[in-house]
VMD Tcl script that draws the C-alpha trace (Angstrom):
set ca {
  {-0.09 -0.03 0.08}
  {1.33 3.42 -1.03}
  {2.09 5.90 1.67}
  {-0.42 8.40 0.26}
  {-3.26 5.67 0.20}
  {-2.50 4.62 3.55}
  {-2.64 8.23 4.89}
  {-6.11 8.56 2.91}
  {-7.46 5.68 4.47}
  {-6.45 6.58 7.88}
  {-7.98 9.89 7.38}
  {-11.23 8.53 6.28}
  {-11.30 6.18 9.31}
  {-10.61 8.98 11.68}
  {-13.69 10.96 10.37}
  {-15.70 7.86 10.35}
  {-14.80 7.53 14.05}
  {-15.23 11.12 14.85}
  {-18.85 11.23 13.14}
  {-19.89 7.95 14.98}
  {-18.74 9.32 18.43}
  {-20.40 12.62 18.25}
  {-23.51 13.16 20.53}
  {-26.38 11.92 18.56}
  {-28.80 11.34 21.48}
  {-32.36 10.62 20.46}
  {-31.22 9.60 16.71}
  {-32.32 5.88 16.59}
  {-29.94 5.39 13.73}
  {-26.94 7.08 15.65}
  {-27.55 6.89 19.32}
  {-25.05 4.88 21.06}
  {-26.89 5.03 24.57}
  {-29.35 2.19 23.71}
  {-28.94 -1.70 23.99}
  {-29.45 -3.11 20.66}
  {-27.88 -4.05 17.42}
  {-27.40 -0.69 16.06}
  {-24.79 0.46 18.78}
  {-23.66 -3.28 18.84}
  {-22.37 -2.88 15.12}
  {-20.98 0.44 15.99}
  {-18.89 -1.02 18.89}
  {-17.58 -4.04 17.12}
  {-16.37 -1.60 14.29}
  {-14.47 0.63 16.65}
  {-12.97 -2.24 18.30}
  {-11.75 -3.44 15.05}
  {-10.45 0.28 14.47}
  {-8.59 0.07 17.64}
  {-7.07 -3.36 16.82}
  {-6.05 -1.99 13.38}
  {-4.64 1.36 14.35}
  {-3.81 1.27 18.04}
  {-5.74 4.55 18.37}
  {-6.00 4.94 22.21}
  {-9.04 7.29 21.87}
  {-11.10 4.37 20.23}
  {-10.57 2.10 23.49}
  {-11.32 5.17 25.54}
  {-14.63 5.53 23.93}
  {-15.51 1.94 24.15}
  {-14.64 2.02 27.94}
  {-16.66 5.06 28.59}
  {-19.41 3.68 26.46}
  {-19.46 0.40 28.44}
  {-19.19 1.95 31.82}
  {-22.29 4.15 31.01}
  {-24.42 1.46 29.12}
  {-23.47 -1.91 30.68}
  {-26.31 -1.85 33.32}
  {-28.44 -2.26 30.62}
  {-26.90 -5.29 29.24}
  {-29.17 -7.95 31.15}
  {-32.46 -5.98 30.39}
  {-33.00 -7.60 26.93}
  {-32.77 -11.19 26.04}
  {-33.13 -11.05 22.13}
  {-30.74 -12.04 19.21}
  {-30.47 -8.56 18.27}
  {-29.47 -7.48 21.85}
  {-26.48 -9.73 21.91}
  {-24.51 -7.70 19.11}
  {-22.74 -5.35 21.81}
  {-21.43 -8.35 23.92}
  {-19.00 -8.97 21.24}
  {-16.64 -6.31 22.76}
  {-16.97 -7.37 26.27}
  {-14.03 -9.96 26.34}
  {-11.71 -7.28 24.74}
  {-13.09 -4.66 27.57}
  {-12.50 -7.45 30.09}
  {-8.67 -7.82 28.85}
  {-8.28 -4.11 28.70}
  {-9.62 -3.05 32.12}
  {-9.34 -6.33 34.03}
  {-13.00 -5.87 35.19}
  {-14.43 -9.24 35.73}
  {-17.93 -7.85 35.16}
  {-17.47 -7.70 31.60}
  {-16.41 -11.45 31.58}
  {-19.45 -12.33 33.63}
  {-21.98 -10.51 31.70}
  {-20.44 -11.88 28.31}
  {-20.64 -15.43 29.83}
  {-24.13 -14.93 30.92}
  {-25.30 -13.84 27.46}
  {-23.30 -16.94 25.96}
  {-25.15 -19.25 28.21}
  {-28.71 -17.70 27.04}
  {-27.65 -18.09 23.56}
  {-26.43 -21.77 24.19}
  {-29.50 -22.85 26.29}
  {-32.52 -20.67 26.38}
  {-32.52 -18.48 23.08}
  {-35.52 -19.56 20.94}
  {-34.89 -21.84 18.12}
  {-36.98 -22.94 14.92}
  {-37.88 -26.49 14.43}
  {-34.67 -26.83 12.29}
  {-32.63 -25.88 15.38}
  {-31.57 -22.49 14.03}
  {-31.61 -19.29 16.27}
  {-35.10 -17.88 15.85}
  {-34.48 -14.04 14.84}
  {-35.63 -12.19 17.93}
  {-35.73 -8.32 18.47}
  {-36.10 -5.91 21.07}
  {-39.22 -4.45 19.92}
  {-42.66 -5.63 20.64}
  {-42.83 -7.93 17.46}
  {-42.34 -11.68 16.79}
  {-40.82 -13.33 13.89}
  {-41.84 -16.93 14.80}
  {-39.85 -19.72 12.99}
  {-37.96 -17.12 11.07}
  {-34.37 -17.31 10.39}
  {-32.38 -14.12 9.31}
  {-29.03 -13.68 7.74}
  {-28.48 -10.86 10.25}
  {-28.36 -13.25 13.08}
  {-25.02 -14.67 12.28}
  {-23.34 -11.09 12.73}
  {-25.78 -10.05 15.80}
  {-25.48 -13.23 17.95}
  {-23.24 -15.98 16.54}
  {-20.33 -13.62 15.91}
  {-20.57 -12.59 19.82}
  {-20.81 -16.31 20.73}
  {-17.65 -17.02 18.89}
  {-15.68 -13.99 20.46}
  {-16.72 -15.59 24.02}
  {-15.44 -18.97 22.99}
  {-12.47 -17.70 21.94}
  {-11.56 -15.38 24.77}
  {-12.59 -18.10 27.31}
  {-11.70 -21.40 25.84}
  {-15.40 -22.46 25.77}
  {-15.71 -25.54 23.52}
  {-19.45 -25.74 23.93}
  {-19.95 -21.87 22.79}
  {-17.31 -22.90 19.87}
  {-19.42 -25.87 18.59}
  {-22.97 -24.09 18.84}
  {-21.37 -21.10 16.85}
  {-20.25 -23.55 14.13}
  {-23.56 -25.22 14.11}
  {-25.47 -21.99 13.75}
  {-23.19 -20.83 10.91}
  {-23.71 -23.67 9.05}
  {-27.52 -23.95 9.60}
  {-27.89 -20.44 8.31}
  {-25.90 -21.28 5.24}
  {-28.10 -24.46 4.75}
  {-31.38 -22.51 5.19}
  {-30.68 -19.30 3.49}
  {-28.56 -20.22 0.42}
  {-29.85 -19.93 -3.24}
  {-28.52 -23.01 -4.80}
  {-28.40 -21.45 -8.09}
  {-26.67 -18.30 -7.55}
  {-24.71 -19.23 -4.21}
  {-25.91 -16.03 -2.71}
  {-28.12 -15.87 0.49}
  {-31.85 -15.08 0.69}
  {-32.69 -12.48 3.57}
  {-34.56 -14.92 5.57}
  {-36.30 -18.39 5.68}
  {-39.82 -19.30 7.22}
  {-39.34 -22.83 8.77}
  {-43.04 -23.16 9.32}
  {-43.91 -22.18 5.75}
  {-40.78 -23.84 4.26}
  {-39.97 -20.86 2.02}
  {-37.84 -17.78 1.90}
  {-40.72 -15.25 2.24}
  {-40.36 -12.50 -0.41}
  {-37.12 -14.59 -1.59}
  {-34.96 -11.18 -1.58}
  {-31.23 -11.71 -2.07}
  {-30.75 -8.75 -0.05}
  {-27.29 -7.25 -0.15}
  {-26.80 -6.29 3.49}
  {-28.02 -9.68 4.49}
  {-25.24 -11.19 2.58}
  {-22.77 -8.69 4.02}
  {-23.53 -9.63 7.58}
  {-22.61 -13.21 6.76}
  {-19.67 -12.28 4.47}
  {-18.02 -10.17 7.09}
  {-19.11 -12.31 10.00}
  {-18.00 -15.78 8.65}
  {-14.19 -15.31 8.55}
  {-14.50 -13.56 12.17}
  {-16.35 -16.51 13.35}
  {-13.94 -19.02 11.87}
  {-11.06 -17.22 13.07}
  {-12.52 -17.02 16.68}
  {-13.21 -21.00 16.93}
  {-10.08 -22.37 15.16}
  {-8.49 -24.52 17.60}
  {-11.36 -25.17 19.68}
  {-13.49 -27.31 17.06}
  {-12.38 -28.75 13.74}
  {-13.58 -26.35 10.89}
  {-15.16 -28.67 8.28}
  {-14.92 -28.17 4.57}
  {-18.73 -27.24 4.34}
  {-17.92 -24.07 6.39}
  {-15.06 -22.89 4.18}
  {-16.46 -24.29 0.83}
  {-19.70 -22.41 1.80}
  {-17.86 -19.11 2.32}
  {-15.98 -19.29 -0.83}
  {-19.10 -20.09 -2.78}
  {-20.70 -17.13 -1.12}
  {-18.09 -14.72 -2.30}
  {-17.75 -16.00 -5.58}
  {-21.57 -15.78 -6.01}
  {-21.45 -12.12 -4.76}
  {-18.72 -11.17 -7.20}
  {-21.09 -12.04 -10.08}
  {-23.41 -9.39 -9.04}
  {-20.64 -6.77 -8.40}
  {-21.41 -3.53 -10.50}
  {-18.49 -1.37 -12.16}
  {-18.83 1.24 -9.50}
  {-17.71 -0.94 -6.86}
  {-21.05 -1.08 -5.02}
  {-23.83 -3.63 -5.26}
  {-27.51 -2.48 -5.43}
  {-29.67 -2.92 -2.31}
  {-30.98 -6.31 -3.81}
  {-28.12 -8.19 -5.60}
  {-29.86 -9.38 -8.58}
  {-32.04 -6.22 -9.30}
  {-29.39 -3.96 -10.91}
  {-31.80 -1.17 -11.33}
  {-32.27 -0.80 -7.56}
  {-30.28 2.02 -5.84}
  {-26.44 1.29 -4.83}
  {-26.21 0.42 -1.16}
  {-23.13 1.75 0.73}
  {-23.39 -0.52 3.88}
  {-23.79 -3.81 2.34}
  {-21.22 -3.04 -0.13}
  {-18.68 -2.10 2.50}
  {-19.42 -5.36 4.62}
  {-19.02 -7.64 1.49}
  {-15.77 -6.07 0.87}
  {-14.45 -6.17 4.28}
  {-15.42 -9.84 4.44}
  {-13.40 -10.38 1.31}
  {-10.36 -8.49 2.89}
  {-10.81 -10.48 6.42}
  {-11.05 -13.90 4.45}
  {-7.74 -12.95 2.62}
  {-5.88 -11.99 5.71}
  {-7.03 -14.94 7.69}
  {-6.25 -17.34 5.00}
  {-9.81 -18.49 4.21}
  {-9.81 -16.87 0.69}
  {-6.67 -16.63 -1.97}
  {-4.73 -13.55 -1.78}
  {-5.54 -12.91 -5.34}
  {-9.32 -12.06 -4.11}
  {-7.96 -8.88 -2.50}
  {-8.22 -7.09 -5.82}
  {-11.81 -7.53 -5.93}
  {-12.22 -5.40 -2.85}
  {-10.25 -2.44 -4.44}
  {-12.81 -0.69 -6.24}
  {-15.27 -1.16 -3.30}
  {-12.92 0.43 -1.05}
  {-12.51 3.37 -3.37}
  {-16.33 3.78 -3.87}
  {-17.26 3.64 -0.17}
  {-14.51 6.20 0.82}
  {-15.98 8.43 -1.86}
  {-19.32 8.00 -0.08}
  {-18.02 9.45 3.35}
  {-18.60 13.26 3.38}
  {-16.15 15.70 5.03}
  {-17.99 15.39 8.42}
  {-17.35 11.45 8.33}
  {-21.06 10.59 7.53}
  {-21.62 7.55 5.12}
  {-24.02 8.47 2.38}
  {-26.36 5.76 0.69}
  {-27.03 3.71 3.75}
  {-30.59 2.06 3.78}
  {-32.56 2.04 6.84}
  {-33.34 -0.61 9.14}
  {-35.08 -3.64 7.21}
  {-36.93 -6.45 8.38}
  {-37.77 -9.17 5.67}
  {-40.02 -7.32 3.55}
  {-43.28 -8.33 1.77}
  {-41.75 -8.20 -1.61}
  {-38.47 -7.66 -3.36}
  {-39.78 -4.29 -4.84}
  {-40.27 -3.06 -1.18}
  {-36.46 -3.10 -0.47}
  {-36.06 -0.39 -3.08}
  {-38.35 1.82 -1.13}
  {-36.35 1.93 1.98}
  {-35.16 5.23 2.70}
  {-31.53 5.96 3.13}
  {-29.94 7.84 6.13}
  {-26.74 7.82 8.31}
  {-26.63 5.04 10.84}
  {-24.28 3.38 13.36}
  {-24.32 0.39 11.36}
  {-23.48 2.08 7.83}
  {-20.74 4.04 9.68}
  {-19.57 0.75 11.25}
  {-19.51 -1.31 8.34}
  {-17.55 1.21 6.42}
  {-15.08 1.65 9.33}
  {-14.69 -2.16 9.35}
  {-13.78 -2.00 5.63}
  {-11.24 0.69 6.04}
  {-9.92 -0.92 9.20}
  {-9.25 -4.11 7.02}
  {-7.64 -2.17 4.41}
  {-5.06 -0.65 6.69}
  {-4.52 -4.22 8.01}
  {-3.95 -5.70 4.68}
  {-0.90 -6.80 2.88}
  {1.78 -4.20 2.13}
  {0.50 -1.96 5.00}
}
mol new
graphics top color blue
foreach p $ca { graphics top sphere $p radius 0.5 }
foreach p [lrange $ca 0 end-1] q [lrange $ca 1 end] { graphics top cylinder $p $q radius 0.2 }
display resetview
């Protein structure tokens, strides 16, 4: 990586981080002071930014955030509320405060033993809002719950957590994969036996594209990694590349080239490619496929550090067309996926 490019990426990462950590109280998409998936993605990204750059202000923010919000950690038992726990093992290491360990392990035990499951045994996608998605499997769950479970497995040498993380990862691939294209549908209804609207939603694929190599890294050494996991991941990436647009971004639904380009999903896919290469799950030659996306995503970051072109929170919708009507606005998950991409780029070969 050239010195100029490295400097540009570091400057972009700094703007992303600065915008994320401004006071956005009361703004659902940007408010860190809630306990849910949105700030969860934000803190995971800031943890990765810290690991990539060593920026002490990033870790200082995480410690302040956790001290302020950890009292909310036990208040909601839902898949989407698991995401923030992913950074608790790192906070435990950094602060030596055993409360972070205890809260993380309690969340892991809930996921292992109590979280609702579908008839196939997959984690049912549960949310903090007063709405239920009975017998539904969503791609989002892999990032929001399976990734945190794998972080706890790695940090505390918990084989049972690792086995369940692997089982859930494989189940989600099996239930969500479109065998023809190898990409993933947003959701699966176990009771109806169908993919509902059958949307090949880009951000759904991004959640799994970035989470898979992270999960496999975390559980490697605790459980054998079967070929089904690595081959499925490689097939997914190959399938996603078939839908890539010349701009470096993917449309908000992969196979609808006329739908608007979506920055957060594109960033997550490219970050997954870079992470897969760095961890050895993908060939080094695959890195080139992320380069145009890095340029396109950084171009979508304005002078304040706000990421443009991010679609709003999206449940499994009633039709594919409905995904193109989702409004776009800044969010912590949009900022976070962009920051994860830039952080991975900085950690890549030739840094």
